[in-house]
N, C-alpha and C positions, 0 to 999 in steps of 0.2 A: 645491380650491375657492379662489375669489378672496378675498383678505383684505379687511377692512373698510376702505373708502376713507378713513375718518376715524379716525385713531389718536391716542392721547394723545401719542405721540412727535411728531406733526406740530405740536402746540401748543408742545412743547419746542423744536423746531427754529425755529419762528417767533419765539419770544421770546428765543432764545439769542443770544449774542454772535456777530456775523458771523465773528469769528476762529475760532470753533469749527467752522465748516463743513468745513475740510480734515480735522479729526479725525473728524467725523461721516461724511464720505465714506469714509475709510479703514475705520472700524469697520463701516459698512454693507456695503461691498464684501467685507470679510473674512468677516463673519457670514453673508452670503448665498451666497458663492461658494467659500469654502474647504471642504475636507473636514471632516466633523464632529469627528474627533479633534483636528484643528488648532484648530478653533473652541473646543473645550473647554480645550485648553492655553492659548490666547490669553486666555480669560476668567480662568483661574487666575493667569496671569502678570500681567495688568493689576490684578487685585484685590490682589496682593501688592506692587504698586508704590505707594509713598507719594505720589508726585507726582499720580497720577490714579487713585485707588481706584474712583471711580464709572465710569470708562471700561469696566471689566470688566462691571459691571451693565448698562451701555448696550449693549455688544456682545451680551450674553446676551439682552436684550430684543429687539434687532433680529433675532437669529437665531430666537428663538421665534415672532416674528410673520411673518418672511419665508419661513421654511422650510416645506415640506409637513408634514402632520400626522405621517406616519410618521417623518420625520427629527427632528421635535420629540421623539417618543418615544425615538428612538435617542440624541438629545442628552441627554435626562434620564437615560437609563441610564448614559451615559458620566460624567455629572457626579456620579452616585451612587457611583462607584468611587474608591478612593484614587488619587492624592493630592489629589483635589478637595475643597474645603471642603463641609461638610454643607449649607450654605444655598444653594449654587449651583443644585442641582436644583429647590428650591422657588422660587427667583427665576425660573427659566425657566418653570415651570408657572404662576406668577402672571402673568407677562408674556403667556403664551399665552392665559390666561383673559380678560385685559383687552383684548388687542389683536386677537383673532381673531373671526371670525363665530361665532354661537351653534352653528351646525352643526358647526364644527370642534371647539369645546369639547365638544360631546356625543360626537363621535367619539373624542376623547382620553379622556373618562371611560369609554367602552366598552372601549377598549384596555387601560387600566390596571385595569379591573374584571375582565378575563378572567384569572383566577388559579386555579391548581390548589388543590383542597381541602387545608386544613391550613396554607397559606402565611400566612394571617392570624395564626394562633396562633404560627407561627415568628417573624413580625415582632414580635409583642408580647413574646415571650420575649427577643428580641434588643434590645428597647428602641426599636423602630421607630416606635411611636406610631400606625401605621396609614396615614400619608400617604406618597405617592410620594417626597416630598423630605425625609422625616424622616431623622435621623442613622442609625438602624439599618436603613434600607431598603437591600437589596442590589440589585445589577444584575440578578440572576437573577429576583427577584420582580417587577421592572419589565418583564420580557420576556413577551410574550403566550405562553399555554400551548402553542398549536400550534407556535410557533417553537421553544420549548424542547424539545418532543417530537421535532421533526424533527432538531434538533441532536443529541439523544441517539441517535437511530437512525443518523445519519451517523457519529457517533463510534464506533459499535460495529463498523464494517467499514472496511477500508482503501479509500482512494479510488483508489489507483493499482493496476491489475490486475497490473502487473509486480512490485509489492511483495509480493503474496501468494505463498506457497510452493506449487509445483505438487505436488499430492498424488494418490496413486492406490494401489489395492491395499491399503486399510485404513489410509491416512494416512501412507504412506511419503514421504520427501522426494524432491526432484527427481532425485537420482542413483539412486533406487530405484523410480522411476515406470516402469511397464511401457509400452514404446513401441507394443505391439500391431501390430508390423510384419508384413506378409504374408511378408517375406523370412525370418522366423524358421523357417518350415517347411523350405524347401530347405537352409538353413544347418544346422538340426538333423539333417537326413538326411545331409548331408555329414560332419558331425562323428561321427555314429553309425557311418558306414562306416569312417572313420579309426580310431575306437576298436575296432570289431569286428575289423578286420584285425590290430590289434596285440595282441589277446588272446593270452596265452601258452598254449602246449600242452605245454611241458616244465617241469613243476614241479620236477624234479630240478635243472635249470639255475638256477632261482631260488634253491633251497636252497643251491646251491654258490656263490652270489654272483656269477653271470655278469652282467657289466655290461650287455651288450646285452639280455638278458632283463629285467633290472630297468628299463632305460629304456623298453623296449617296454611293460611293465606300467604304468608311470607314464603314458605317452601314452594307453594304452587307458582307464585309469581317469579321467583328466582329460577326455578328449574325450567319453566316454559321459556323464559328469556334466553337462558343459556342454550336450550335446544335450538332456538332460532339462530343464535349467533354461530353455533357449531355448523349448522347447515349452510349458512351464508359465507362465513370466513373463519376457519378454525385456527385462530392465532394461538400463540403460546399462552398468552394471558387468558384466553377463553378456556383452553384446556386445563390450565391450573385452577381457574375458578370453578370449572365444572367438577373437577376431582374434589375440591374442597367442599362444594355444595353437596355432592353425593355422600361424602364421608360425614358431613355435618348432619344430613338427614338421618343416616343410620344411627348416629350418636343420640340425636334427639328422640328417636323412637325407642332406643334402648333405655334412655333416661326416663321416658314416660312410662314404659313398662315396669320399671323398678318402683316408680311412685304409686303404682296400683290404680287409683281412681282416674288418673289422667289418661285420656285417650285422644290422640291427635286427629284421628279420622272420624270422631264422633259426629261432627257436623259438616262432613265433606262427602264428596261422591263415593269415597271408599266404604261408607257404611251400607251402600246398596248391594254389596256382594261379599260373600265370605272369602276369607283369605286375602283381604286387601292389604293388610299390614305386611304379610309375607311377600306379596307381589312388590310392594314398595321397597322392601329391604333387598330383594333380589335385583330389581332394576337399578337401585342405587349402587349396589355392589358392582354390577356389570358396568355401569357408567364410570365408576372410579377405576376399575381395572382397565377399561379401554383408554381412559385418559392417561393413566400411567404408562401403558404400552406405547401410545403415540408419542409421549414425551421422551421415552427411552429410545425409540427409533430415531427421533430427531437428533439426539446426542451422538448416536453411532454413525449417522450419515448426514452430510451437509444439506441445508435447506435449499430447495430449488428456487432460484431467483427468477421471478417473473415480472414483467412490466405491465401485465394486464391489470 
């Protein structure tokens, strides 16, 4: 709304010393164009200056008359917070009441009257006296109820999606979130084949402490366990462990082949058919490749967050 064309400040400027015109221009420009926090700081600084204590009041009156109604409300809120003096908010309200149209004054009254139940009693207990510019009046009480409620809702949730932890499978953290990759099924089958081929058939060899039989049993147990974990919930940890187990199996068979007499499948199910070592190496390589592919896809696209 447009301000009243005739303001008490016009008479002051007319009767004032022409030498005060530069000061008035500076104050008027700062009060109408500067950000509200800077205007509030300027008012407090000028009021603490012994040379021109009235300049702060003049800047405050100019801002209260020239600014939109909503900015006047924000300015009053700022002036009600430390380290501003208690009377600064009241000065702004009096200037707005005297220098603005009646419609603006009515709108300001409506804004400051929109208060949550019980705030009047809280102000009285704090020594607020009931007025928006009283010493005990807080900035929160001067804020409209709808804005306070919106601020409370916004404070309850992070604004940046990247700051929220990815959860899934009952609130697990990012490293334990299930990727739900379709690759987990062929990878689980490949690990299942590797583990089954390494299952021992000679218990006597295990009891005698045969190294090859012990290594074969360890590979079988690890690969079968990882196959089940991939099928149930393919977390990042499970994928990484599966890739490591597959690569480790390939490395152990290569090392055993180089040693000559050591044969890891000598006392396992793999001895029952030809080409068992080749089958193990192919399945292990397939499981490692699928694990690497699943992890790369996770890095390129965000993990789907589920609450199931």
